[in-house]
Steps between C-alpha positions, in 0.01 A plus 500: 500500500221331311733217402566436869143541629336286234664171605425585861134559412489177308655315789237640737220401263648154467515464877138615535379260230698215655357578844145513364554177309600339830255667740181479291508122448591453865211727605254329268626161610469603862143621446404181321659292775313699766167473318550127451607428857219709649232339281479183710286504814443248777297495821610148592592481867420866568119486535372518857144383417338731751165557326214252520385396155176666395241264350275659237139463621257285307279735300145533618234404248127471472300241310204613294177304470621359167813361670745762368780575746571874496829658611585870528844641418593865526828633362612776730804699610620499857795493735672208670771484765726230362756634746414646840397866492564531126178526302538410132251592228350187347218356296286203596171317466256564787793619708833678492712229335428177309149358523282234663508138391201412284383140523247310290413144410490330162152527350417823683391806310700799626474873453745767609390859545818694424517870585796716404555774757850576375589819317573312177353216297601141558374143459462183706623186325417154639835331443462128426120510480306331220224748415350700211746742340275798569526417873877438498607845618766550237591836347170512309296501822618830645322636807507877493585704811180514701344228284374148562522166321305185584641185338318172554568141403456139608805337657583207273848375585675291765597622846798734475687797645432792265544873546371836380687815402477799263572467129496852344707508183824688564449543876466151646837497678429822689147402600607162637804652674280745684312214663210389281496119528323221685432126497199324350471143631287234331371181663337188357384156612843349438692750710244494779525121530881489522686495829696816424544787747202724425429719803560843345741712700581215741663208318420633151688828461491755216856613421492799262867586440612838366830683487501860608727801541437812705612855436436676828138423582407434137500188285789533258392375157806610304694255287866458586781537248509215243180351649339413168268246665317777685476599867708303751474579871760457773276319750189284501170490680221245531134604498624858540706409812874568524720241678198283587464202728202267545420281796371161386339226703472210256751239389434572132467854365381587151652812344323649200793679340429784259776696331326839489822685418512676167839375375682292760534121472512309830649159571310398812635248750579483869814617674574149630433346155213292635283337237136586448215368287385691195124433474379772264613736224333797327182324393444250778609174657760262358424135438706413808727685746856561385787519752729799435741725683468793258223645282556791261225755438514789255256792523138381498577133571358315801593183687330320785749325726456302822783503753538301823612679816616356832386616846672817615717549193542798272562478129548773238353510152781631283558601140843396373700607197345432162647203316365545148810520282496879470809673369741666744366855453133404470520278809608796713271771359190279467522427873632149457774543761257631765382298797235570763370365827125516434299365797570328830269221615493452878359166608318469831649278769209261454358447152166372381548173311450528123389212279753375249478651154294295255697302244271620219359850462312582178454369148671706225286789384709611202535331157803286418545640149373190319185674374656836410367630169769763452851594608599865538840659558579796722832684507552710814692825474477829686412668171185287478371145469562361151649838414181698566440725799152502650224681309163533673305491173683202345392138549815290475347151517164338444432165665198274464290419802524140614838432339840429650822658375873466562701819544878508457645792695864601462695776674745626239587809705808552712294558814257279696127506426198299594179422312146528634180407318160627609193275541669161461726272700762311300710188538875530448582224254866585458754742640803554277406187305487272806219391734425771756635480856265384775426857607344571158278191473187668639254733324668830415408840360846661528845359424849643551733501200866604536687614188499235223251284688196350329182332620236288330155563650165327446168669578130479413274794417159389617321829489303707514542651154511876449655629176515861625647454850862384512707322761867586550826307485808683623818512700407530868812696585269797518730769366553281194123469465467878528762542226287297258594133558138397461261367239134412494276223373129434467306177531240448226246240397603262216509693173467837672748784443653741747320828551628838614581559867341798666776750573434687825860551615 
C-alpha cells in the first residue's frame, strides 16, 4: 500500500507546489499593480471651487520709541473646519491654522515676541531671511512648551516673499504639517517705486499651497507605501482653504506662490496654458519679467507671478505632472504623476485698469562667482550630506565673513531632493553644466535637484560673524531633513576658528 500511496502523495505535493508557484507571483504582481495604479491622484476637472479663498491677515505690530517694529506670534493648538461641520485639530500662529503675514521694510529693526503655548517644544525659523545665526530659529533655538523667545535683527536685504515655519530637529515635517507656517514680506525703495500689483489681498495675493489628506475629521500624516520622499496628500488647499476661488477686480493679478508642502513638487501653470510673467523668486525681484507658462516649485521655494485676466472670465491655477526625468517607479511614488486644480480666479465683469509691467525690475543682488575664494562640493543622499547625517554638536563648515564662495551640489541618490541654505541668497550659475533656465535666474535660497542633477551656486557671506551659532543647509523635503539630511556652518571673522554650538535640543 505504501508503494501506491507514496506516488499519490508526491503528486499532490507537486500540484500544491505548482499551484503556489503560479498563484503567489500572480498575487504579488496583482498587489504591486494595484499599489502602483492607486498611487496616482488627480483633482483636475473635479474641483467645484465653492470656498472663498482666505487671505492671511497682516500681522499687527507696534513701533517703539527707538524705531523697532515689534510683532507678536503665539504657537497654539486649535480646531478648524476645513470641511463643513467637521472640526479638525490643528496648530497655528495667533489662530487655529497657519499664521498672519508679517511685513517689514528694508532698514527697519524688527523684533518678534514668540510664545510657545503648545504641549511640546518647537522653533520659528525665518526662511530666506538674512539675520544673525542666534536669531535664525534653527534647531539650536528651541522654544520650550510654555516658553518665550524674542529674536531681533535689522532687515538688510531686498524686497522679497519669505516665510516662517518650525525647524525642530527630527520633527519639522510634523510641525509644519499641523499648520505652523506664515508669510514674511519685505519691501524696499525699489519695489515700492515699481508699477507692480501691490495692494495686499486685492491684486497682490498670498498663495500658500499645501497638500493634505484627511482620515475622518483628522489630518492624516501617514506616509504611503513606497513614499520615500515623505508625506504626499491626495488634495490641495491654499491659505488653509479647500477648493478655493478668489474674486479679482484688476486686469493684472500678482500671485505670491509658496510651496509650503513638506514633500510635494508642484508645476504651476494655468488650465488654459495662458502665459504669465515671473517677476520674483525666493530672494526677491528678477532683473526683468520673464514670460512663462509653467514654473516648478519644490518644498520651500517661492515665485511671484503676474497674470492678466479678462472681464468676466474664470481661470484655474493648476499643477501638472512633474517633468524632471525621474525613473518610472520614482515618478509615480514621488508624486510626479499627480495633478491638481489649485485655485480659481474669477474676474469681475468690469476690471480696474492696471499699468503695464515695467521692463526692468531690480539690479542683481547675488554674486556672479567671479570673486569666489573657495569652491565646496556637496553630495546629497538620504543617508546624509557628504556621507554624514546631521549632528547638533558638529560644525561641518567654517566660512569667512565678507567672502564669496561657489558651492557645487550634486544629487547622487535615486530619489529627488532639494537644497536650502540658511541666511544667504545664491545665484544659480549652472544647472547640469549649462546656464540655468529663466525661472532660476533670480535670487534663490532653495533649489530642486532630481536624481543625478547638479547645480553650481554662488553666494556671499557678509555677516554677522558668530563662531558658536551655526546656520543650516539641508534638504527641504522635510522628512529627509528629519532623517538627517542636514549640515551646519558658522560664519567667522578672518583668521577666527569655529567654536562649539550650544546644544539645547
